[in-house]
Rosetta silent file (secondary structure, phi, psi, omega in degrees, C-alpha in Angstrom):
SEQUENCE: MPTLLLASLIWACSFGLIKRNLAGVDPAWVTAARLGLAALVFLPFVRPRALGFRSAATLAGIGALQFGVMYVLYLESFQHLRAHEVALFTLTTPLFVTLLADLRARRLRPWALGASLLAIAGAALLVNRAADFAVTLRGVLLVQGANLAFSAGQLAYRDWSRDRPNLPDHEAMGLLYGGGMLPALLLIARQPVPPRLDGGQVLTVAYLGLIASGLGFYLWNAGARRCGTGTLAVMNNAKVPLGVAASLLLFGETAELGPLLLSLLAMTAALLLAERGRPATP
SCORE:     score description
SCORE:     0.000 S_00000001
   1 L     0.000  -31.679  179.646   94.791  -68.977   87.353 S_00000001
   2 H   -57.197  -37.242  179.969   92.029  -66.553   88.522 S_00000001
   3 H   -68.638  -36.062  176.344   91.341  -68.698   91.586 S_00000001
   4 H   -64.652  -40.368  179.026   95.055  -68.740   92.480 S_00000001
   5 H   -65.512  -41.933  179.215   95.169  -64.951   92.140 S_00000001
   6 H   -64.472  -40.953  176.416   92.083  -64.527   94.313 S_00000001
   7 H   -61.524  -42.381  179.344   93.584  -66.806   96.978 S_00000001
   8 H   -63.098  -38.828  177.924   96.818  -64.782   96.875 S_00000001
   9 H   -64.728  -41.025  177.901   94.853  -61.553   97.309 S_00000001
  10 H   -62.340  -45.974  179.929   93.031  -62.996  100.333 S_00000001
  11 H   -66.172  -33.999  179.249   96.313  -64.091  101.923 S_00000001
  12 H   -60.864  -39.394  179.927   97.878  -60.708  101.140 S_00000001
  13 H   -71.482  -25.500 -175.973   95.225  -58.985  103.229 S_00000001
  14 H   -73.907  -24.826 -177.743   95.704  -61.388  106.145 S_00000001
  15 H   -58.971  -48.315 -178.886   99.341  -60.378  106.740 S_00000001
  16 H   -64.664  -37.623  178.561   98.424  -56.918  108.031 S_00000001
  17 H   -63.566  -42.946 -179.987   95.628  -58.286  110.228 S_00000001
  18 H   -62.877  -45.202 -177.659   97.951  -60.793  111.885 S_00000001
  19 H   -64.886  -38.199 -175.728  100.609  -58.171  112.545 S_00000001
  20 H   -78.383  -40.770 -168.342   98.109  -55.672  113.939 S_00000001
  21 H  -110.277  -17.320 -173.190   95.832  -57.903  116.035 S_00000001
  22 L  -121.268   16.943  177.460   97.613  -61.156  116.862 S_00000001
  23 L   -62.125  127.563  178.610  101.124  -60.125  117.845 S_00000001
  24 L    90.499  -10.278  177.369  102.199  -62.214  120.827 S_00000001
  25 L   -80.533  136.556 -178.661   99.394  -64.791  120.517 S_00000001
  26 L   -53.701  115.291 -176.175  100.648  -68.388  120.432 S_00000001
  27 H   -65.127  -24.968  178.090  100.756  -69.192  116.687 S_00000001
  28 H   -64.811  -41.649  177.844  100.065  -72.887  117.316 S_00000001
  29 H   -67.274  -38.793  177.392   96.674  -72.025  118.798 S_00000001
  30 H   -61.912  -43.135  179.644   95.950  -69.641  115.935 S_00000001
  31 H   -61.694  -49.031 -179.518   96.834  -72.372  113.446 S_00000001
  32 H   -62.441  -39.379 -178.335   94.626  -74.972  115.136 S_00000001
  33 H   -67.502  -43.888 -176.847   91.754  -72.509  115.437 S_00000001
  34 H   -69.923  -38.945  176.884   91.859  -71.361  111.829 S_00000001
  35 H   -70.560  -34.133  177.482   92.107  -74.893  110.439 S_00000001
  36 H   -65.019  -43.120  177.180   89.397  -76.050  112.838 S_00000001
  37 H   -64.081  -41.967  178.383   87.016  -73.328  111.656 S_00000001
  38 H   -61.962  -40.367  179.388   87.815  -74.123  108.043 S_00000001
  39 H   -64.597  -41.223 -179.704   87.130  -77.816  108.685 S_00000001
  40 H   -61.204  -34.498  179.953   83.768  -77.054  110.312 S_00000001
  41 H   -68.005  -40.349 -171.564   82.667  -75.145  107.209 S_00000001
  42 H   -98.452  -16.446 -179.537   83.528  -77.928  104.761 S_00000001
  43 H   -59.457  -35.069  177.762   82.900  -81.118  106.781 S_00000001
  44 H   -61.140  -19.891 -179.388   79.124  -81.021  106.049 S_00000001
  45 H   -87.699  -10.359 -178.275   79.943  -81.446  102.350 S_00000001
  46 L   -70.866  135.334  177.044   82.008  -84.608  102.881 S_00000001
  47 L  -116.839   91.769 -174.127   80.328  -87.808  101.661 S_00000001
  48 H   -57.654  -41.198 -177.879   82.110  -90.672  103.443 S_00000001
  49 H   -65.726  -38.480 -179.928   80.250  -93.432  101.620 S_00000001
  50 H   -70.697  -34.036 -178.803   81.031  -91.968   98.209 S_00000001
  51 H   -78.077  -46.553 -172.908   84.706  -91.479   99.079 S_00000001
  52 L    87.295  159.466 -174.870   85.432  -94.690  100.896 S_00000001
  53 H   -63.478  -43.157 -175.799   87.894  -95.175  103.742 S_00000001
  54 H   -63.808  -44.082  179.623   91.049  -95.231  101.591 S_00000001
  55 H   -66.803  -40.048  179.004   90.245  -91.971   99.795 S_00000001
  56 H   -63.335  -42.814  178.759   89.229  -90.277  103.046 S_00000001
  57 H   -66.076  -37.372  178.171   92.469  -91.348  104.707 S_00000001
  58 H   -62.989  -44.488  178.940   94.457  -90.183  101.682 S_00000001
  59 H   -63.444  -42.316  178.204   92.865  -86.737  101.828 S_00000001
  60 H   -62.380  -38.941  177.571   93.516  -86.458  105.562 S_00000001
  61 H   -65.991  -40.713  176.991   97.142  -87.420  104.950 S_00000001
  62 H   -62.889  -43.028  178.532   97.511  -84.827  102.193 S_00000001
  63 H   -63.558  -39.756  177.852   96.018  -82.182  104.491 S_00000001
  64 H   -60.793  -36.696  179.459   98.341  -83.169  107.315 S_00000001
  65 H   -76.286  -53.868 -173.356  101.277  -82.646  104.953 S_00000001
  66 H   -67.171  -40.455 -175.873  100.144  -79.533  103.072 S_00000001
  67 H  -104.628  -50.375 -173.287   98.681  -77.632  106.025 S_00000001
  68 H   -69.955  -59.390 -179.907   99.682  -79.334  109.275 S_00000001
  69 H   -60.372  -40.860  179.359  103.352  -80.236  108.773 S_00000001
  70 H   -57.046  -48.605 -178.378  103.888  -77.007  106.850 S_00000001
  71 H   -66.684  -41.276 -178.406  102.558  -74.884  109.729 S_00000001
  72 H   -61.244  -47.929  179.910  104.390  -76.840  112.443 S_00000001
  73 H   -67.211  -41.421 -179.489  107.771  -76.478  110.711 S_00000001
  74 H   -62.140  -46.563 -179.385  107.102  -72.885  109.697 S_00000001
  75 H   -66.631  -39.366  179.510  106.122  -71.813  113.211 S_00000001
  76 H   -64.819  -30.229 -177.959  109.050  -73.632  114.789 S_00000001
  77 H   -63.254  -25.173  179.573  111.470  -71.837  112.443 S_00000001
  78 L   -69.388  -13.851  175.266  110.701  -68.539  114.181 S_00000001
  79 L   -77.530  -11.582 -175.323  112.495  -69.928  117.248 S_00000001
  80 L  -125.270  -14.559 -178.332  115.739  -69.946  115.249 S_00000001
  81 L  -131.360  156.319  171.645  115.346  -67.180  112.645 S_00000001
  82 L   -81.966  164.663 -171.746  114.172  -63.592  112.553 S_00000001
  83 H   -58.837  -43.954 -177.298  111.034  -62.709  110.619 S_00000001
  84 H   -69.310  -26.583  176.979  112.800  -61.284  107.559 S_00000001
  85 H   -71.220  -40.504  175.475  115.056  -64.351  107.447 S_00000001
  86 H   -60.841  -44.822  179.542  112.039  -66.661  107.441 S_00000001
  87 H   -58.524  -41.809 -179.043  110.517  -64.589  104.636 S_00000001
  88 H   -61.143  -45.191 -173.680  113.697  -64.883  102.597 S_00000001
  89 H   -82.293   -6.568  171.901  113.876  -68.677  102.847 S_00000001
  90 H   -80.715   -9.412 -175.316  110.197  -69.195  101.966 S_00000001
  91 H   -71.489   -9.648 -178.454  110.919  -67.878   98.477 S_00000001
  92 H   -82.244   -2.242 -176.734  112.154  -71.275   97.291 S_00000001
  93 H   -55.058  -45.268  178.304  108.622  -72.741   97.206 S_00000001
  94 H   -57.391  -36.099  179.622  108.186  -72.304   93.409 S_00000001
  95 H   -66.260  -41.152  177.197  111.411  -74.216   92.837 S_00000001
  96 H   -61.857  -42.990 -179.959  110.194  -77.100   95.009 S_00000001
  97 H   -59.448  -47.103 -178.381  106.884  -77.199   93.110 S_00000001
  98 H   -64.845  -47.889 -176.490  108.658  -77.353   89.764 S_00000001
  99 H   -67.141  -39.052  177.971  111.275  -79.919   90.750 S_00000001
 100 H   -65.345  -41.642  178.246  108.767  -82.213   92.486 S_00000001
 101 H   -65.444  -40.448  178.853  106.446  -82.119   89.474 S_00000001
 102 H   -67.741  -36.216  178.414  109.348  -82.806   87.100 S_00000001
 103 H   -64.430  -41.561  178.972  110.557  -85.660   89.290 S_00000001
 104 H   -66.028  -40.444 -178.986  107.140  -87.275   89.178 S_00000001
 105 H   -80.705  -10.924 -179.442  106.911  -86.795   85.392 S_00000001
 106 L    58.433   41.185  175.080  110.533  -87.913   84.946 S_00000001
 107 L  -158.151  152.120 -179.785  111.308  -85.011   82.657 S_00000001
 108 L   -96.613  129.793  177.682  112.660  -81.480   82.985 S_00000001
 109 L  -107.849   97.152 -174.003  110.401  -78.591   81.936 S_00000001
 110 H   -62.960  -32.412  178.983  112.742  -75.645   81.325 S_00000001
 111 H   -63.002  -45.824 -179.536  109.910  -73.134   80.895 S_00000001
 112 H   -65.960  -39.733  179.509  108.480  -73.958   84.323 S_00000001
 113 H   -64.936  -44.434  178.071  111.937  -73.953   85.912 S_00000001
 114 H   -63.244  -40.190  178.385  112.792  -70.573   84.396 S_00000001
 115 H   -64.730  -38.864  179.186  109.459  -69.119   85.491 S_00000001
 116 H   -63.079  -45.455 -179.680  110.039  -70.409   89.039 S_00000001
 117 H   -64.746  -36.955  177.835  113.482  -68.814   89.256 S_00000001
 118 H   -67.342  -37.973  177.439  112.097  -65.525   87.933 S_00000001
 119 H   -64.860  -39.044  177.410  109.315  -65.625   90.541 S_00000001
 120 H   -63.168  -44.138  179.395  111.891  -66.185   93.282 S_00000001
 121 H   -62.970  -40.815  179.955  113.930  -63.231   92.032 S_00000001
 122 H   -64.715  -42.696  179.020  110.826  -61.030   91.888 S_00000001
 123 H   -69.851  -33.907 -178.455  109.762  -61.862   95.440 S_00000001
 124 H   -63.916  -22.765  178.897  113.324  -61.473   96.733 S_00000001
 125 L   -62.468  -22.674 -174.800  113.240  -57.811   95.700 S_00000001
 126 L  -103.505    0.172 -179.954  110.840  -57.159   98.578 S_00000001
 127 L   -76.364  130.370  179.620  112.621  -59.072  101.329 S_00000001
 128 L   -81.394   98.569 -177.607  113.916  -56.815  104.081 S_00000001
 129 L   -94.670  114.094 -179.681  117.536  -57.943  104.407 S_00000001
 130 L   -75.811  156.754 -177.965  119.179  -56.582  107.532 S_00000001
 131 L   -68.039  -30.041 -178.665  122.854  -55.677  107.569 S_00000001
 132 L   -97.089   40.806 -177.696  123.564  -58.153  110.384 S_00000001
 133 L   -56.447  124.319  178.912  122.023  -61.061  108.479 S_00000001
 134 L  -153.171  136.751 -176.509  122.790  -64.307  110.302 S_00000001
 135 L  -132.480  165.480  172.616  121.026  -67.659  110.249 S_00000001
 136 L  -111.575  148.688 -179.419  121.233  -71.078  111.845 S_00000001
 137 H   -60.767  -39.402 -179.757  121.278  -74.275  109.817 S_00000001
 138 H   -61.806  -43.396  178.400  118.381  -75.655  111.851 S_00000001
 139 H   -62.013  -43.479  179.234  116.240  -72.621  111.078 S_00000001
 140 H   -61.616  -44.224 -178.528  116.995  -72.819  107.364 S_00000001
 141 H   -66.420  -35.163  177.763  116.153  -76.526  107.263 S_00000001
 142 H   -63.868  -44.320  179.388  112.868  -75.954  109.112 S_00000001
 143 H   -65.798  -42.315  179.368  111.729  -73.358  106.574 S_00000001
 144 H   -65.675  -34.501  174.440  112.776  -75.524  103.648 S_00000001
 145 H   -62.911  -40.492  177.261  110.887  -78.420  105.204 S_00000001
 146 H   -64.044  -44.138  177.890  107.787  -76.225  105.405 S_00000001
 147 H   -60.303  -43.379 -178.632  108.210  -75.179  101.768 S_00000001
 148 H   -64.963  -42.110 -179.657  108.651  -78.800  100.727 S_00000001
 149 H   -63.443  -45.252 -179.959  105.574  -79.943  102.680 S_00000001
 150 H   -66.154  -40.600  179.267  103.331  -77.267  101.176 S_00000001
 151 H   -64.503  -48.248 -179.366  104.676  -77.917   97.679 S_00000001
 152 H   -64.314  -37.469 -178.785  104.280  -81.695   97.936 S_00000001
 153 H   -66.160  -45.106 -178.668  100.815  -81.350   99.446 S_00000001
 154 H   -68.135  -34.917  176.588   99.390  -79.119   96.739 S_00000001
 155 H   -70.505  -38.216  178.698  100.834  -81.323   93.996 S_00000001
 156 H   -62.975  -42.502  177.840   99.544  -84.466   95.734 S_00000001
 157 H   -66.385  -40.256  179.281   96.038  -83.009   95.888 S_00000001
 158 H   -59.622  -46.953 -179.877   96.234  -81.900   92.268 S_00000001
 159 H   -65.544  -43.230 -179.542   97.212  -85.388   91.111 S_00000001
 160 H   -62.240  -45.762 -175.399   94.652  -87.088   93.375 S_00000001
 161 H   -72.297  -30.914  178.782   91.788  -84.821   92.287 S_00000001
 162 H   -68.209  -24.354  174.721   92.602  -85.044   88.572 S_00000001
 163 L   -78.647   -8.270  179.972   92.070  -88.786   88.789 S_00000001
 164 L  -131.408   67.630 -173.901   88.585  -88.043   90.157 S_00000001
 165 L   -63.274  -19.835 -178.538   87.202  -85.300   87.870 S_00000001
 166 L   -87.967   -3.844  179.043   83.633  -85.850   89.083 S_00000001
 167 L   -92.396  114.866  178.274   84.491  -85.086   92.726 S_00000001
 168 L   -65.535  149.401 -178.517   83.952  -81.378   93.525 S_00000001
 169 H   -61.512  -35.729 -175.730   86.710  -79.694   95.510 S_00000001
 170 H   -68.169  -17.796  177.043   84.373  -78.626   98.307 S_00000001
 171 H   -82.405  -10.907  179.960   83.618  -82.273   99.101 S_00000001
 172 L  -102.910  -24.895 -168.690   87.308  -82.944   99.749 S_00000001
 173 H   -66.740  -31.962 -179.310   88.406  -79.858  101.680 S_00000001
 174 H   -60.007  -40.416  178.360   86.855  -80.809  105.019 S_00000001
 175 H   -72.105  -33.728  176.296   89.074  -83.884  105.274 S_00000001
 176 H   -62.821  -46.760  179.860   92.122  -81.889  104.182 S_00000001
 177 H   -67.299  -40.025  177.961   91.567  -79.338  106.942 S_00000001
 178 H   -60.636  -43.929  176.382   90.783  -82.045  109.479 S_00000001
 179 H   -64.718  -34.973  179.875   94.031  -83.818  108.668 S_00000001
 180 H   -66.219  -25.440 -179.362   95.886  -80.520  108.841 S_00000001
 181 H   -69.357  -28.799 -170.763   94.775  -79.977  112.442 S_00000001
 182 H   -59.709  -51.063  177.785   96.536  -83.074  113.739 S_00000001
 183 H   -62.934  -34.198  178.377  100.160  -81.798  113.636 S_00000001
 184 H   -64.655  -39.334  178.531   98.992  -78.441  115.029 S_00000001
 185 H   -66.291  -34.604  175.488   97.320  -80.187  117.961 S_00000001
 186 H   -63.676  -37.794  177.891  100.525  -82.082  118.657 S_00000001
 187 H   -67.956  -37.794  179.479  102.335  -78.746  118.833 S_00000001
 188 H   -64.125  -29.910 -177.843   99.691  -77.341  121.182 S_00000001
 189 L   -56.933  -23.034  178.066  100.270  -80.250  123.567 S_00000001
 190 L   -73.012  -22.284  179.017  103.507  -78.529  124.619 S_00000001
 191 L  -145.836   81.035 -169.910  101.457  -75.585  125.935 S_00000001
 192 L   -75.238   -6.413 -179.447   97.858  -76.713  126.488 S_00000001
 193 L   -81.110  118.711 -178.032   96.606  -73.495  128.123 S_00000001
 194 L   -69.614  149.227  178.560   94.661  -71.490  125.503 S_00000001
 195 L   -75.133  156.122  175.083   95.455  -67.780  125.114 S_00000001
 196 L   -91.328  127.016 -176.712   93.030  -65.078  126.185 S_00000001
 197 L  -117.249  143.342  173.214   91.732  -63.080  123.234 S_00000001
 198 L   -86.206  179.676 -175.856   89.845  -59.799  123.119 S_00000001
 199 H   -59.555  -42.624  179.709   86.932  -59.152  120.768 S_00000001
 200 H   -64.704  -37.622  179.433   89.082  -57.847  117.932 S_00000001
 201 H   -69.284  -37.437  177.217   91.416  -60.821  118.127 S_00000001
 202 H   -62.614  -43.024  178.541   88.491  -63.258  118.069 S_00000001
 203 H   -64.261  -37.099  178.441   87.151  -61.585  114.917 S_00000001
 204 H   -64.836  -45.312  178.296   90.614  -61.754  113.350 S_00000001
 205 H   -62.006  -39.688  178.288   90.935  -65.476  114.086 S_00000001
 206 H   -61.958  -41.880  177.727   87.442  -65.993  112.671 S_00000001
 207 H   -63.574  -44.711 -179.895   88.448  -64.188  109.486 S_00000001
 208 H   -61.763  -39.562 -178.545   91.645  -66.220  109.196 S_00000001
 209 H   -74.038  -46.951 -174.517   89.763  -69.478  109.682 S_00000001
 210 H   -81.553  -36.649 -174.760   86.719  -68.843  107.532 S_00000001
 211 H  -102.980  -61.492 -174.232   88.212  -66.646  104.807 S_00000001
 212 H   -63.802  -46.647  178.371   92.022  -66.837  104.688 S_00000001
 213 H   -85.433  -55.337 -175.385   92.262  -70.571  105.435 S_00000001
 214 H   -58.752  -62.250 -179.315   88.786  -71.844  104.561 S_00000001
 215 H   -73.927  -39.705 -175.105   88.130  -69.957  101.354 S_00000001
 216 H   -62.788  -51.800 -179.616   91.796  -69.246  100.534 S_00000001
 217 H   -69.545  -30.646  174.922   93.091  -72.820  100.573 S_00000001
 218 H   -62.317  -47.660  178.069   89.908  -74.039   98.852 S_00000001
 219 H   -63.455  -38.649 -177.771   90.504  -71.604   96.000 S_00000001
 220 H   -64.653  -49.186 -178.478   94.201  -72.480   95.924 S_00000001
 221 H   -68.308  -34.876  176.255   93.710  -76.229   95.641 S_00000001
 222 H   -65.199  -40.196  177.387   90.879  -75.781   93.144 S_00000001
 223 H   -68.577  -38.878  178.477   93.139  -73.566   91.034 S_00000001
 224 H   -61.165  -31.487 -179.588   96.068  -75.960   91.339 S_00000001
 225 H   -65.883  -24.547 -169.565   93.854  -78.689   89.925 S_00000001
 226 H  -114.853    0.937 -175.707   93.304  -76.702   86.730 S_00000001
 227 L  -118.653  167.731  178.369   96.610  -74.957   85.949 S_00000001
 228 L   -77.426  165.511 -176.642  100.026  -75.928   84.660 S_00000001
 229 H   -62.626  -42.749 -178.807  103.023  -76.594   86.863 S_00000001
 230 H   -61.312  -45.622  178.394  104.839  -73.390   85.893 S_00000001
 231 H   -62.867  -43.823  178.338  101.860  -71.181   86.694 S_00000001
 232 H   -60.122  -43.289 -179.875  101.288  -72.974   89.999 S_00000001
 233 H   -61.984  -47.667 -178.222  104.939  -72.544   90.935 S_00000001
 234 H   -61.599  -43.237 -175.187  104.977  -68.822   90.112 S_00000001
 235 H   -66.892  -17.370  176.734  101.759  -68.093   91.981 S_00000001
 236 L   -63.467  -21.552  178.316  103.259  -69.494   95.194 S_00000001
 237 L  -108.151    2.134 -178.954  105.238  -66.246   95.474 S_00000001
 238 L   -64.716  -26.785 -177.777  102.562  -63.861   94.203 S_00000001
 239 H   -66.499  -19.224 -177.599  101.429  -63.210   97.782 S_00000001
 240 H   -68.571  -58.988  177.238  104.711  -61.403   98.541 S_00000001
 241 H   -66.112  -32.938  178.128  104.254  -58.293   96.331 S_00000001
 242 H   -66.623  -35.770  176.921  100.488  -58.441   96.848 S_00000001
 243 H   -64.585  -40.559  177.266  101.036  -58.477  100.608 S_00000001
 244 H   -64.544  -43.524  179.453  103.221  -55.390  100.409 S_00000001
 245 H   -62.350  -41.704  178.648  100.637  -53.637   98.241 S_00000001
 246 H   -64.463  -39.007  178.362   97.856  -54.522  100.702 S_00000001
 247 H   -63.295  -37.145  178.753   99.913  -53.206  103.622 S_00000001
 248 H   -69.231  -45.060 -172.060  100.395  -49.911  101.777 S_00000001
 249 H   -82.176  -35.054 -170.913   96.778  -49.501  100.701 S_00000001
 250 H  -107.026  -26.783 -171.856   94.876  -50.958  103.675 S_00000001
 251 L  -119.191    9.137  171.992   97.098  -50.744  106.742 S_00000001
 252 L    69.234   19.397  178.249   98.945  -47.450  106.274 S_00000001
 253 L   -81.970  165.221 -179.635  102.447  -48.922  106.125 S_00000001
 254 L  -117.939  148.353  178.378  105.275  -47.397  104.096 S_00000001
 255 L  -163.596  162.126  178.035  107.638  -49.032  101.627 S_00000001
 256 L   -73.973  127.384 -177.771  109.676  -48.170   98.560 S_00000001
 257 H   -74.015  -28.072 -178.437  107.467  -48.244   95.473 S_00000001
 258 H   -58.578  -56.312  177.288  110.340  -49.002   93.107 S_00000001
 259 H   -59.145  -35.101  178.875  111.060  -52.547   94.376 S_00000001
 260 H   -63.370  -46.372  179.487  107.307  -53.232   94.598 S_00000001
 261 H   -64.813  -41.229  177.605  106.747  -52.299   90.947 S_00000001
 262 H   -63.048  -38.926  179.237  109.793  -54.283   89.839 S_00000001
 263 H   -65.017  -43.163  178.277  108.555  -57.290   91.814 S_00000001
 264 H   -63.604  -39.846  177.233  105.110  -57.093   90.214 S_00000001
 265 H   -64.539  -40.900  178.782  106.690  -56.825   86.765 S_00000001
 266 H   -64.425  -40.257  178.252  108.906  -59.837   87.476 S_00000001
 267 H   -64.482  -41.745  178.441  105.890  -61.859   88.628 S_00000001
 268 H   -62.483  -44.252  177.846  103.966  -60.898   85.491 S_00000001
 269 H   -62.536  -38.712  179.099  106.902  -61.882   83.295 S_00000001
 270 H   -64.283  -40.759  178.413  107.206  -65.183   85.170 S_00000001
 271 H   -64.992  -42.203  177.959  103.528  -65.945   84.582 S_00000001
 272 H   -62.496  -40.266  178.792  103.829  -65.150   80.880 S_00000001
 273 H   -65.202  -42.353 -179.848  106.876  -67.391   80.657 S_00000001
 274 H   -64.269  -43.347 -179.450  105.051  -70.201   82.475 S_00000001
 275 H   -69.311  -32.551  178.715  101.983  -69.931   80.245 S_00000001
 276 H   -64.598  -38.023 -178.927  104.104  -69.819   77.091 S_00000001
 277 L   -93.291   10.119 -177.472  105.737  -73.094   77.959 S_00000001
 278 L   -74.001  128.329  176.773  102.563  -74.758   79.201 S_00000001
 279 L   -76.530  171.218 -179.023  101.781  -78.031   77.442 S_00000001
 280 L   -63.466  -34.954  177.333   98.289  -78.987   76.356 S_00000001
 281 L  -124.474   98.757 -174.428   97.995  -81.331   79.374 S_00000001
 282 L   -66.630    0.000    0.000  100.023  -79.932   82.313 S_00000001
């Protein structure tokens, strides 16, 4: 769980940077750039001969699902929903993680399911719901598709890597990031002219690629490999209260402290519930 928490903290800090420095920049280019930088960091660790073609292709496919498809659907949803609406519908990710894991195991784990629902409730406390809330079915389905892709991808990597305990995570991540770039590049094809960035924006993209994506997703997948389903599900929403806390402490934003504290308490309770019901072999 410590690696999942550290990844969540890294992602929490990235929200404020994106809002401050990358507003108006084509998100498809940002996605391709950050995954490309992450891939460049980890590709030197890939050992093609040790992996073999089938394993390499499997990792690229998992990356395309977990990172690429997730980003493409997520970014497209902003064409149909407002930002707070997208945030609201991303809260179902823990439920997808739990249900997909239970479907694969062909059994229902009530502790993990209860922890997931509590995590959703805790994160929902911080969603800014406007009075004129209105959504389109297409937008909702796009966000749920993104949630499903990210959930399925992290579980697929966890299962794949657990069958290969002698393979370090850093030797797999380069292929995951490389596969994740492919759907983003397809999205870029609709607008092939790259955006012009100033110095601050270039540094922000570099941080997102090397730290938020490169280190963050590496820590996340490494943590997913070692934790139970309930804990993994809950931690998918930990970035919401942590993101609000980072915005308050680092970026000078304002928010009500009451909902933030309640959300953190709900997340803590969800983690305790998940760990209580964790079997010896998750």
